[in-house]
ROVEX-304971 format. One record per residue (C-alpha): residue in three letters; y, z, x. Coordinates in steps of 0.02 Angstrom, whole numbers, plus 32768, in hexadecimal, padded with zeros to 4 digits. Example, Ala and Ser with C-alpha at 12.3 -4.5 7.8 and 13.67 -1.06 7.14 Angstrom:
% ROVEX-304971
ala7F1F81868267ser7FCB816582AC
% end
This chain:
% ROVEX-304971
metB6586D991435thrB6AE6D0513C4serB7606CF313CAglnB7586D2D1304glnB7006DC41346argB77A6DF113C9tyrB8176DCD1353leuB7CA6E4612DDalaB79A6EC9136DaspB85A6EC9139BalaB87D6EEA12DEileB8076F8212E4gluB8586FB91377leuB8F76FAD1337alaB8C8701412A9tyrB873709D131EasnB93770A61381asnB97D70C012F0ileB916714B12BEgluB94E718F1360glnB9F671711323glyB9D971D11292glyB9CC714B121DargB92F70FE11ABproB8AF70A611F0pheB8DC6FDE11DEglyB9136F5E1249alaB9296EB11237valB93B6E1312A1ileB96F6D6D1277valB9316CD512EAlysB95B6C0E12C5aspB9116B8D1334glyB8BB6BFF13A8gluB9626C7C13CBvalB97F6D1E1390valBA296CFB132BalaBA4D6DB912F8thrBA086E6012DDglyBA0D6EF61270valB9D56F9D1231asnB9EB700C119FgluBA8D706011A7ileBAA570CB1109pheBAAA7168114AargBB20713B11CEthrBB9770DE115FasnBB6D713010A8aspBB6070731066proBAB570610FFFthrBAB26F9B1031serBACA6FC110DFhisB9FD6F8A10F5alaB9D06F4F119AgluB9B46E88115EleuBA5A6E8B10F9asnBAAE6ED111B2alaBA496E3D11FBileBA876DBD1181argBB426DEC118EalaBB2D6DE01254alaBAD56D3A1256serBB6D6CFD11DEvalBBD96D2F1258lysBB846CDD12EEleuBB5C6C48129CglyBC076C381247serBBC46C1111ACproBB706C66110BasnBADE6BDE1109leuBA476C281172alaB9D86B921148glyB9526B7311DBcysB9566C4411E8thrB8BF6CC411F5valB8DB6D6311C2tyrB8426DDC1213alaB8666E9711CDserB8126F371200glyB7F66F62114FhisB7E46EFC10A5proB88F6EBA1079cysB8DA6F1B0FD0proB90F6EAC0F3EmetB9C36EA70F61cysB9946E75102FleuB9236DE60FEEalaB9A46DAC0F5FalaBA1B6DA60FFDmetB9B66D4A104EargB9996CCE0FD6leuBA476CB40FC0alaBA616C8C107BglyB9DC6C0B1083ileB9626C6C10DCglyB8C56C1210DDgluB8496C921118valB82C6D3D112AvalB7B26DA31186tyrB7916E5C118FalaB7106ED811ECtyrB7276F711161serB6F66F5A10A4asnB7286FBD1002gluB672701B0FFBaspB698703910BDglyB74B709E108DalaB71170E30FDDglnB6D6718D1026pheB76F719E108AglyB7ED71730FFAleuB80C70CD1032serB7C570610FC5thrB81F6FD80F54alaB79D6FA80EFAalaB7C970080E53leuB8736FB20E69tyrB8226F040E70alaB7C86F2A0DD2aspB8746F6B0D6CleuB8B66ECA0D9BalaB82B6E6A0D64lysB84E6E9B0CB0proB8BA6E510C34leuB9746E8D0C48alaB96C6EE70BA4gluB8D66F4F0BE7glnB90E6F710C90alaB94970260CC9metBA056FFC0CEFlysBA686FA90C54ileBA8D6F0A0C5ChisBAED6EA30BE4tyrBB526E010BBFgluBC226E1E0B92proBC776D700B8BleuBD216DA70BADargBD916D200BD7leuBE596D360C02gluBEE16CE10BA4alaBF576CDB0C3BhisBEE26C950C97glyBE696BE30C9BaspBDB26BE80CB0leuBD936C4E0D2FtyrBCF16BE60D84alaBD5C6B3A0D5CgluBDE56B8C0DC1trpBD886B9C0E4ClysBD2C6B0C0E3DalaBDD96AA20E2FargBE026AFF0EC8glnBD786ABD0F42alaBD9C6A050F13
% end
């Protein structure tokens, strides 16, 4: 078994263990420089938090362990195909590689596919299921929000 397969097997074992705890069948392992930095499981039912996906929980733990929101150089090994939210979080964190074991097609018959969400997000904003619109409101009592933030960074 290659090291990549071992990390992926670890993610799958986390998913099986999560099923035993009443959770959903998702686990994730984050690796940097050949070392496991963090793991996570899907905790949606335990926490009632719809963002408590295995990958996001692993990202949170890795950021704490590494003392940085920048996870460049890390690889995520996930039991299932990451949803758009998790994939976006990985991109924002600078993660350069994702490997997953079960596809959206594998999960579809069990209600565990996010393929429809990916398809909806590929549409122009005006055509997506969720209404999204830009309202350029500025508060007179303050300067520009982003300029204020940038000025405080210097």
